[in-house]
N, C-alpha and C positions, 0 to 999 in steps of 0.2 A: 924424649925422656932418656937423658944421658945413662949410658951403662946398661940399658935394659934392652932386651930383645923384645921384638914385636911379632905375633903370629896372627894369621888370618887377613882377611880383606874388608873393606869398608863396605857396609850392606847400602846399596844405592837404591832405596826404596823411601817413598814418601812419609809412611807411618811405621813406626816400630816401638815395642816396648823392651827396654834393655833390663837385664837383671845382672846384677853384680856379686860374685863370690870369689874368694872368703871375704868377711868382714870381720876382723878381729883386733883392730886398732883404731885409736882416734884419727890416725892419718890416712885411713883408708880412702874415706871420701876425696880428699884432696888427690889421691894417688889416681882414682877412678875418673875424676873430672879430668885429670891430665891425659889418661888413656884415651878417654873418649875424644877431647881435642887433638891427640896424635893420629886418630882416625879420621880426622876431618868432619867429626859429627858435632851438633850443638843439642845437647840434652836438656830437657826441662825436668822439673820436679814439682811436686804438690805440697803447698805450704798454707797454713791458715791465713785468712783474711787479715788478721790483725798484725801480722808480720810486714804488711805492705804499706804501713803508715808512715809518715815522715818520723825520724829523718833517714832511716835505713830502708825505706820501701823500693827506693829506685836501685839500690845494691842487689836486694833479693830479685828483682825483675830482671837487672843485668846477669845474674847468675843463671837465670832460666826458670825462675820461680813463677808458678802459676797459682792463683789465688783460690782458695777453698772457702766459702760461705758455709760455717757450720751451723747457721741457723736454717740454711735451705738445703745443704747437703747431709743426708743422714750417715754416710760413710764415705771414705776415701775411694772405694772402689767405684760407686756409681759417680762421684764426680770426675773420676779419670776418664771413665768411659765416656761421659759427657763431653770432656776436653776432646777426646779422640774424634768424637762425632762433629765437632764444632770446628776443628781445623782440616784444612787440606794436607797440610804437612806437619808432623809432629813426632818427636822423639822425647819419650820418657823414661827416666831411669830409676830404678827401685834397688834396695837392698832387701831381698827376700827374709834374711835372718832377723831384720827389725832391731837388732842390737849386736853390739861386739862381744858381749857375753854368750857363752855356750847355753843353748836352749835344747828342749827335747825335740822341736821340729821348726821348720820354716812357717812364715806367715803365708798364708795362701792367697793374699789379695792379687799378687801378680796373676795367678793362674785365672782367677775369675775375670779380671781385667783383659786377658788376653782373649779369653772365650767371648766375653760380653762386646768386646770393641771388634772382634774379628780381625786382629791385626797381628802380624808375625812377632815372635820372641827371637831376641838376640841375647846371647850370653856373652859376658866379658869377665876375665879374671886377671888377678895379679898373683903371680906364684913368686913370693919372696925366696924360695929355698933356690930357684934358678934365675932370678931377677928377669922374670919374662913375663909379659901381658899379652893377652889374645882376646879374639873375638870370634864367635861362632858363625856358622852360616844361619841365615834366618830360617825358622821353622813356625808352622802353625800347630797350636795345641788342638787336640782331637777330641778332648773331653774323657778320653780313656786315661785316667789318671795314673795307674801303674806304668802304662807303656810311655806316657810322656814324662813321667818322673825318671823312668830307666834311661830315656834319652839324655835328660839333664845330668843325671848322676854319672853317665858314662863321658860326657864332656868333662866334666869337673874332676874327674877320677886322679888323685895324684896331686892336684893342686894345693900348694900350702900357702897360707896367709902369714902375716908378721908373727902371730902367735898361735900356733896350731892347735894348742890346747883349748882355744875359746872358739874354735870353730863348730858350729851347729851341723849335725847330721843332715843329709838332703833327704828331708822327709816332709810330707804334709801331715797335719793332724789327722785328715780323714784316712791315711794310710796306717796310722797307730791306732785310729778308732773307727773301724770301717763302718759302724751304724751312722756316721755323720756324711757319708758319701754314698749317693745313689748308685755310682758306678761300682762300688764295692759292696753295696747291699741293694739288690733289685728291690726290696720291699720299700724303698724310699724313692724310687723312680719318679720324677716330676716334682719332687719336693725340693724347696730350697730354704734353708735356714741361716740365720745370722752365724750359728755356732760353726757352719761349714766353712766361713770365711776366716776363721781363727788360724 
């Protein structure tokens, strides 16, 4: 990556979930693909089955696409967990903001995937203010949402995307609405709802 500094070292583990932040422009995906490649990693991503049809299916596969059959997979979280279960080596990358526009919170799918697949999380970033990209040490999510999210917030503190005004605050919906999260609301212990994955 010409003119950019790289921070951190490549995680040498067979299975890992990568989250990338900030995501504030159309070019971010390309930058993050280049960043992952610069660290010698080959990341995959989940895509709907219809995208794998000719004539572009081979391109999607070459870029790391893994097929989701929406007739069988109720949601991407479950499909991704199964993908980790079915592969001895797999790196999947996600953009937890879900969009380059500013929202009130991150999508929590990455959190459910990390816990459900029991695989480590690695954070990557592109800081356009410093022309610097980096990768974190792998860490396991504990299920303690405030503690885990504080760890994530500490890593990303001060990292500025291409358009900082569009960056979504590093919060899960369950932190804004504790009634959705058993960790923050003991009355819900043992309960899982689709809303908790928003």
